[in-house]
C-alpha positions, 0 to 999 in steps of 0.5 A: 176838872176839865170843861167836859168833865163831870163833877162826879166820878164813875164810883160816885155814880155807882154809889148813887145808883146803889143807894137809890135802887129799888132793891135797897129801898125795900121795893120789889123789882118786878117785870111786866108780864109778857103779852102771852102771860097776859093772854093766859091770865085773861083766858082764866077769867070768867067770860061774863063781864070781862073787861080790862079791870077784870083782867088787871086784878088777876095779873096783879094777884099772880105777878105782884106787880103794880096796878099801872104795870098790870094796865101796861101789860094789858095794853101791850097785849092789845098792841100785840094783837094777843087780846082784842075788843069784841062788841056785845 
């Protein structure tokens, strides 16, 4: 092995990635809902008492994503200007 070389070859790294991948470990690979999907889900929520946690729950039910991913989806929608906060 030269000074700039790695102790692991490409095949070793690919095997390591496959062994540690979510699909092989029983976890589901889920993508984060887009801001447009988040808006659609938020619009289906009852307007009374609408809050971020109230939006997060239906996102999780509909997409199967984690709570953290659902919160990130809501944050993405706010950042994109799709959702906005209103004063009561």
